[in-house]
FIGU-912670 format. One record per residue (C-alpha): x negated, y, z negated; chain; residue in one letter; residue number from 1. Coordinates in steps of 0.05 Angstrom, whole numbers. Example, Ala and Ser with C-alpha at 12.3 -4.5 7.8 and 13.67 -1.06 7.14 Angstrom:
// residues 2
      X      Y      Z chaine residu num
   -246    -90   -156      A      A   1
   -273    -21   -143      A      S   2
//
This chain:
// residues 498
      X      Y      Z chaine residu num
    315    357    -83      A      M   1
    302    282    -85      A      N   2
    279    231    -34      A      L   3
    350    215    -14      A      A   4
    363    286      8      A      S   5
    305    294     57      A      L   6
    337    259    117      A      V   7
    404    292    105      A      A   8
    372    361    102      A      D   9
    334    349    167      A      S  10
    397    321    199      A      A  11
    434    386    182      A      R  12
    377    428    212      A      R  13
    365    387    275      A      A  14
    410    326    282      A      P  15
    385    310    352      A      G  16
    311    310    336      A      D  17
    276    242    335      A      P  18
    267    215    264      A      A  19
    239    145    267      A      V  20
    220     96    322      A      A  21
    199     24    315      A      G  22
    201    -44    349      A      P  23
    277    -47    341      A      D  24
    293     21    371      A      G  25
    295     95    354      A      E  26
    342    139    314      A      L  27
    351    214    312      A      T  28
    360    248    245      A      Y  29
    435    250    255      A      G  30
    438    176    272      A      E  31
    393    157    213      A      L  32
    435    199    166      A      D  33
    499    165    188      A      R  34
    469     95    188      A      A  35
    443    104    117      A      A  36
    511    128     93      A      D  37
    546     69    125      A      R  38
    499     18     94      A      L  39
    501     53     27      A      A  40
    576     43     25      A      A  41
    567    -31     40      A      R  42
    514    -40    -14      A      L  43
    558     -3    -63      A      R  44
    613    -53    -47      A      A  45
    563   -108    -63      A      D  46
    557    -78   -133      A      G  47
    494    -35   -126      A      V  48
    496     27   -171      A      G  49
    453     79   -204      A      R  50
    386     51   -227      A      G  51
    396    -18   -197      A      D  52
    336    -49   -162      A      R  53
    344    -73    -90      A      V  54
    289   -117    -61      A      V  55
    278   -106     13      A      I  56
    246   -166     49      A      W  57
    247   -148    123      A      L  58
    199   -139    181      A      D  59
    173    -68    189      A      K  60
    229    -37    229      A      S  61
    277     21    235      A      V  62
    329    -24    201      A      A  63
    284    -29    140      A      A  64
    279     48    137      A      V  65
    355     52    139      A      V  66
    359      4     80      A      V  67
    310     45     39      A      M  68
    350    108     53      A      Q  69
    415     73     36      A      A  70
    389     49    -31      A      V  71
    364    119    -48      A      L  72
    433    148    -32      A      R  73
    463    105    -87      A      L  74
    412    132   -137      A      S  75
    386     62   -139      A      A  76
    313     38   -133      A      V  77
    284      2    -73      A      Y  78
    230    -51    -80      A      V  79
    196    -64    -13      A      P  80
    164   -133     -5      A      V  81
    114   -148     49      A      D  82
    147   -185    107      A      A  83
     91   -236    105      A      A  84
    102   -253     32      A      N  85
    119   -326     18      A      P  86
    190   -338     -8      A      P  87
    168   -359    -77      A      L  88
    129   -294    -89      A      R  89
    187   -253    -62      A      T  90
    235   -289   -110      A      A  91
    185   -279   -167      A      L  92
    185   -204   -154      A      I  93
    261   -202   -149      A      A  94
    269   -238   -214      A      R  95
    215   -198   -247      A      G  96
    247   -131   -234      A      C  97
    318   -156   -248      A      G  98
    341   -140   -178      A      A  99
    415   -131   -167      A      A 100
    409   -151    -94      A      L 101
    358   -176    -43      A      L 102
    366   -150     28      A      V 103
    337   -192     82      A      T 104
    350   -223    150      A      D 105
    386   -289    164      A      P 106
    322   -330    173      A      A 107
    292   -307    107      A      R 108
    359   -314     72      A      A 109
    360   -388     91      A      A 110
    292   -403     59      A      V 111
    312   -366     -5      A      L 112
    364   -419    -20      A      K 113
    308   -460    -53      A      D 114
    276   -401    -90      A      A 115
    300   -424   -158      A      G 116
    348   -399   -211      A      P 117
    351   -326   -227      A      G 118
    342   -302   -156      A      T 119
    391   -245   -143      A      P 120
    447   -247    -93      A      P 121
    425   -240    -21      A      V 122
    453   -188     28      A      H 123
    440   -210     99      A      T 124
    430   -148    140      A      L 125
    474   -136    200      A      D 126
    424   -106    249      A      P 127
    476    -65    285      A      D 128
    538    -47    243      A      P 129
    592    -13    286      A      P 130
    599     62    281      A      E 131
    656     83    235      A      G 132
    667     13    206      A      Q 133
    649     36    136      A      V 134
    666    101    102      A      A 135
    611    146     74      A      E 136
    579    124      9      A      S 137
    609    179    -34      A      G 138
    556    179    -88      A      V 139
    584    220   -146      A      P 140
    518    244   -174      A      E 141
    450    250   -139      A      P 142
    386    221   -168      A      A 143
    351    262   -221      A      R 144
    277    280   -215      A      P 145
    255    230   -267      A      D 146
    298    173   -240      A      D 147
    260    117   -207      A      L 148
    258    120   -131      A      A 149
    218     57   -114      A      Y 150
    175      2   -145      A      I 151
    111    -21   -109      A      L 152
     84    -88   -131      A      Y 153
      9    -95   -134      A      T 154
    -37   -153   -150      A      S 155
    -38   -170   -224      A      G 156
    -96   -192   -267      A      S 157
    -52   -240   -306      A      T 158
    -36   -281   -244      A      G 159
     31   -247   -230      A      E 160
     45   -184   -189      A      P 161
     60   -121   -229      A      K 162
    109    -67   -208      A      G 163
     87      6   -206      A      V 164
    148     49   -221      A      C 165
    150    115   -182      A      V 166
    200    170   -195      A      T 167
    228    221   -147      A      H 168
    186    274   -183      A      R 169
    123    231   -174      A      N 170
    133    221   -100      A      A 171
    155    292    -84      A      L 172
     94    323   -118      A      A 173
     49    285    -69      A      F 174
     94    293     -8      A      I 175
     99    369    -16      A      R 176
     24    375    -25      A      W 177
      9    332     36      A      A 178
     59    370     79      A      A 179
     28    437     59      A      A 180
    -44    413     68      A      E 181
    -29    386    137      A      L 182
     15    444    157      A      G 183
     66    392    180      A      A 184
    125    412    222      A      G 185
    180    387    269      A      R 186
    132    377    327      A      R 187
     88    327    290      A      D 188
     90    253    303      A      R 189
     63    210    246      A      F 190
     37    140    258      A      A 191
     60     92    204      A      N 192
      7     37    202      A      H 193
     13     12    130      A      A 194
     67    -38    108      A      P 195
    123     -7     69      A      F 196
    100    -44      7      A      A 197
     33     -7     10      A      F 198
     31     63    -19      A      D 199
     -2     93     43      A      L 200
     65     89     78      A      S 201
     96    141     31      A      V 202
     60    197     66      A      L 203
     79    175    136      A      D 204
    153    168    121      A      L 205
    168    223     73      A      Y 206
    124    280     98      A      V 207
    158    268    165      A      A 208
    228    269    133      A      F 209
    212    331     91      A      L 210
    189    371    151      A      T 211
    235    343    205      A      G 212
    177    309    241      A      A 213
    180    241    275      A      S 214
    149    177    247      A      V 215
    128    121    295      A      R 216
    124     53    262      A      L 217
     65     10    283      A      V 218
     94    -61    291      A      P 219
     63   -112    244      A      A 220
     37   -153    302      A      E 221
     -4    -93    325      A      L 222
    -33    -76    257      A      A 223
   -101   -108    272      A      Y 224
    -98   -108    349      A      A 225
   -151    -55    362      A      P 226
   -139    -43    436      A      G 227
    -65    -36    427      A      Q 228
    -73     10    368      A      L 229
   -119     55    409      A      T 230
    -66     57    464      A      A 231
    -12     70    412      A      F 232
    -47    135    391      A      L 233
    -42    163    462      A      T 234
     23    133    486      A      E 235
     63    154    425      A      E 236
     31    223    425      A      R 237
     10    216    352      A      I 238
    -11    280    317      A      T 239
    -27    251    248      A      V 240
    -59    183    237      A      W 241
    -66    151    168      A      Y 242
    -95     83    153      A      S 243
   -149     46    115      A      V 244
   -219     58    144      A      P 245
   -228    -15    164      A      S 246
   -173     -8    216      A      V 247
   -208     52    247      A      L 248
   -274     14    246      A      V 249
   -240    -43    282      A      L 250
   -211      5    334      A      M 251
   -280     35    345      A      I 252
   -315    -32    350      A      R 253
   -265    -72    390      A      D 254
   -212    -23    414      A      G 255
   -253     28    453      A      G 256
   -231     85    407      A      L 257
   -295    123    421      A      C 258
   -300    103    494      A      D 259
   -232    128    517      A      T 260
   -208    201    525      A      P 261
   -191    236    460      A      R 262
   -117    227    444      A      P 263
    -89    293    469      A      P 264
    -39    306    413      A      A 265
    -81    282    354      A      L 266
   -100    336    304      A      R 267
   -113    299    238      A      A 268
   -142    232    217      A      V 269
   -129    211    146      A      L 270
   -160    151    112      A      F 271
   -156    120     43      A      A 272
   -162     54      5      A      G 273
   -236     41     14      A      E 274
   -301     77     32      A      P 275
   -310     93    106      A      F 276
   -376     64    130      A      P 277
   -424    120    150      A      A 278
   -443     98    220      A      A 279
   -373     89    251      A      P 280
   -348    152    216      A      L 281
   -406    192    245      A      A 282
   -391    165    315      A      R 283
   -317    182    311      A      L 284
   -329    250    279      A      F 285
   -378    269    333      A      G 286
   -332    244    388      A      R 287
   -271    284    364      A      W 288
   -292    356    348      A      P 289
   -235    399    324      A      G 290
   -196    342    293      A      I 291
   -190    344    217      A      R 292
   -216    283    178      A      F 293
   -189    276    107      A      L 294
   -210    225     56      A      N 295
   -152    213      8      A      L 296
   -162    177    -58      A      Y 297
   -117    148   -111      A      G 298
    -92     81   -138      A      P 299
    -19     63   -130      A      T 300
     -8     85   -202      A      E 301
    -25    158   -184      A      T 302
    -14    161   -109      A      N 303
    -63    210    -78      A      V 304
    -96    249   -134      A      C 305
   -160    274   -100      A      T 306
   -180    290    -29      A      F 307
   -239    314     12      A      H 308
   -241    342     82      A      E 309
   -301    314    120      A      V 310
   -352    364    146      A      T 311
   -416    356    185      A      A 312
   -454    357    119      A      D 313
   -421    291     99      A      D 314
   -441    253    161      A      I 315
   -494    200    149      A      G 316
   -476    185     76      A      G 317
   -418    165     31      A      P 318
   -359    213     37      A      V 319
   -338    244    -30      A      P 320
   -268    230    -56      A      I 321
   -267    304    -71      A      G 322
   -224    346   -117      A      R 323
   -157    342   -150      A      A 324
    -94    351   -110      A      C 325
    -18    341   -114      A      S 326
    -17    385   -177      A      G 327
    -60    336   -217      A      N 328
   -117    347   -265      A      E 329
   -175    297   -254      A      V 330
   -238    286   -295      A      W 331
   -289    232   -311      A      A 332
   -301    201   -380      A      V 333
   -370    176   -399      A      R 334
   -379    110   -436      A      P 335
   -387    150   -502      A      D 336
   -318    181   -491      A      G 337
   -343    250   -473      A      R 338
   -323    286   -409      A      R 339
   -376    276   -355      A      A 340
   -411    338   -330      A      G 341
   -445    353   -264      A      P 342
   -490    296   -239      A      L 343
   -462    248   -293      A      E 344
   -421    185   -283      A      E 345
   -357    162   -316      A      G 346
   -289    131   -307      A      E 347
   -240    174   -267      A      L 348
   -179    196   -307      A      V 349
   -116    229   -278      A      V 350
    -61    270   -310      A      A 351
     -5    305   -274      A      G 352
     60    298   -235      A      P 353
     41    239   -191      A      T 354
     22    192   -248      A      V 355
     70    133   -249      A      M 356
    127    124   -298      A      A 357
     97     57   -318      A      G 358
     98    -17   -299      A      Y 359
    165    -50   -293      A      W 360
    182    -89   -356      A      G 361
    129    -55   -398      A      R 362
    131      7   -442      A      P 363
    134     74   -405      A      A 364
     67    103   -388      A      H 365
     49    165   -428      A      R 366
     -9    212   -418      A      G 367
    -68    208   -371      A      P 368
    -81    146   -329      A      Y 369
   -150    113   -331      A      R 370
   -163     89   -260      A      T 371
   -219     38   -275      A      G 372
   -260     71   -220      A      D 373
   -330     95   -233      A      L 374
   -347    163   -204      A      V 375
   -404    212   -204      A      R 376
   -390    285   -215      A      V 377
   -424    327   -162      A      G 378
   -460    392   -174      A      A 379
   -400    428   -146      A      D 380
   -350    390   -189      A      G 381
   -326    343   -133      A      A 382
   -326    268   -145      A      F 383
   -365    213   -110      A      D 384
   -337    142   -115      A      Y 385
   -386     92   -145      A      R 386
   -346     27   -153      A      G 387
   -300    -11   -199      A      R 388
   -307    -21   -274      A      L 389
   -267    -86   -273      A      D 390
   -254   -144   -226      A      R 391
   -206   -110   -179      A      M 392
   -232   -108   -108      A      V 393
   -210    -79    -41      A      K 394
   -199   -127     17      A      I 395
   -188    -88     82      A      R 396
   -159    -31     41      A      G 397
   -111    -74      0      A      R 398
   -121    -76    -75      A      R 399
   -131   -147    -99      A      V 400
   -138   -175   -169      A      E 401
   -182   -236   -164      A      L 402
   -145   -264   -225      A      G 403
    -81   -272   -185      A      E 404
   -116   -313   -132      A      I 405
   -150   -355   -186      A      E 406
    -83   -368   -219      A      A 407
    -55   -393   -152      A      A 408
   -115   -438   -141      A      L 409
   -108   -467   -211      A      A 410
    -38   -492   -192      A      R 411
    -68   -538   -139      A      H 412
    -63   -610   -165      A      P 413
   -135   -626   -146      A      A 414
   -165   -564   -179      A      V 415
   -188   -564   -251      A      N 416
   -218   -493   -252      A      E 417
   -227   -438   -202      A      A 418
   -264   -373   -192      A      A 419
   -259   -324   -134      A      V 420
   -315   -284   -103      A      L 421
   -317   -232    -48      A      V 422
   -371   -235      5      A      E 423
   -384   -175     50      A      G 424
   -348   -109     56      A      E 425
   -297    -74    100      A      G 426
   -271   -115    158      A      T 427
   -324   -167    144      A      A 428
   -301   -181     73      A      A 429
   -286   -254     59      A      R 430
   -251   -285     -1      A      I 431
   -289   -346    -26      A      V 432
   -254   -395    -72      A      A 433
   -300   -434   -117      A      V 434
   -265   -495   -145      A      V 435
   -281   -548   -196      A      V 436
   -245   -612   -175      A      P 437
   -205   -650   -226      A      D 438
   -244   -714   -213      A      G 439
   -214   -730   -146      A      T 440
   -238   -707    -78      A      A 441
   -241   -630    -74      A      P 442
   -189   -597    -31      A      P 443
   -212   -572     37      A      G 444
   -202   -502     65      A      L 445
   -139   -521    104      A      L 446
   -107   -551     42      A      A 447
   -125   -490      0      A      V 448
    -97   -443     53      A      K 449
    -33   -482     58      A      R 450
    -26   -483    -18      A      H 451
    -40   -409    -27      A      C 452
      6   -389     31      A      A 453
     65   -410    -12      A      G 454
     43   -366    -70      A      L 455
      4   -306    -44      A      L 456
      9   -253     11      A      P 457
    -33   -266     73      A      R 458
    -88   -217     56      A      Y 459
   -102   -254    -10      A      M 460
   -111   -324     20      A      I 461
   -183   -350     14      A      P 462
   -227   -351     75      A      D 463
   -275   -404     49      A      A 464
   -277   -458     -5      A      V 465
   -337   -483    -44      A      V 466
   -333   -541    -92      A      A 467
   -379   -542   -153      A      V 468
   -385   -591   -211      A      P 469
   -375   -535   -263      A      E 470
   -372   -459   -268      A      L 471
   -431   -424   -301      A      P 472
   -414   -390   -367      A      R 473
   -438   -329   -404      A      T 474
   -455   -332   -478      A      R 475
   -384   -314   -497      A      N 476
   -355   -370   -454      A      G 477
   -331   -329   -395      A      K 478
   -348   -347   -324      A      T 479
   -417   -319   -306      A      D 480
   -397   -288   -239      A      R 481
   -465   -257   -225      A      A 482
   -498   -325   -231      A      L 483
   -442   -358   -191      A      L 484
   -450   -307   -135      A      S 485
   -525   -319   -131      A      R 486
   -513   -394   -128      A      A 487
   -455   -395    -79      A      V 488
   -461   -335    -33      A      L 489
   -518   -331     17      A      P 490
   -520   -255      9      A      H 491
   -488   -235    -57      A      P 492
   -456   -166    -53      A      P 493
   -480   -108    -94      A      D 494
   -432   -109   -154      A      P 495
   -425    -33   -148      A      R 496
   -395    -42    -79      A      A 497
   -335    -82   -105      A      T 498
//
């Protein structure tokens, strides 16, 4: 079994069952199976073969799902790029992974003409290819378990995004665990809230395809529209919801999630990517008795490696990230290198089938993966999340390396140096750019936003700009971020919270 076979298997069992619905329509399993085969043949004619990377730069849509399935059927590797990405960053990713092809729509294809040398050929997607126009793909050999299935690009500390390489074996270990834990079946309807470039979307799509369930795509324009998201839960008869906690907090605060009748079909709420604030979780948990609440944890490099099912005992405090799952072994390492015992803290380390193959363009990853997350081992052996050991932060559930934003700011002609801080948490988190002008007038917020919009995804664009004559330094010459936070932010965050 591989990811390419899941839709075909469900199509053989129940071709007329709904598979995926989105802003551009709905396909049954039989229709999705045929559409993926047709497109696979066209991509094969464009030269795509085993192991080739195909960048997908499309709006979240059923069409994008068809492209992913078509790429997998060629034993190739898909590389989803957020639809809101600027063209230069998309081209950088495409060049970085040595893509054989970039699939996009006509409007985006037009702006890629100026993306620079080395950008791969562009395949402009026909949104509605005629039935029977293209023969089936005829792939001679299916993908092997350790072949790459997809590459997810995350924020990079060096100023450039880095590609996390995920094999079919990696993905299936998580998908099978999640399907079993949820007891997923053909009657389920999964809500896909996360963008396809975000690892949360793997559960929505592939647990549905494994079990013959239906996945309902949340349109990008609704992603942070709380009232419409609340209505989506009921109108689409969603049984399993999965998102970052900040989205659920927004739905509670501004979307009436706790003031409307309980969604009649809903049976499980999954959340990941950041801690769920205690007060809104308590309100939702108390409002929806009988619905399962699961806290899933894991960086992109490991997918979900621990989980915890929320109980009444957890309400009022931080929810544990729990115990190992997906066939992994998980432990904490103290600063002295020894394994942490009960009530001790250390860096979380993961070994097992979901650990990535490596970063694209770098040596293959071998052995356990050190997450960079600080945890406390509970008396029962479960883990409590305590914060980050490095400068990576979470902004509304998205992992952000502040160094990548700083590198973009440093490219502004009026900026000599830059540092980035985060003020607040959850939905209130703000990215603050601290800049040292190059002797001219400092750039304003609008100028900084316009500049960064050409280099960074939307969620990484600064919300505020502060100009300073110089950055404070530590004794070893590095930026003293603690001192800078105290000087610049009215209410500096607890460093453990970021």
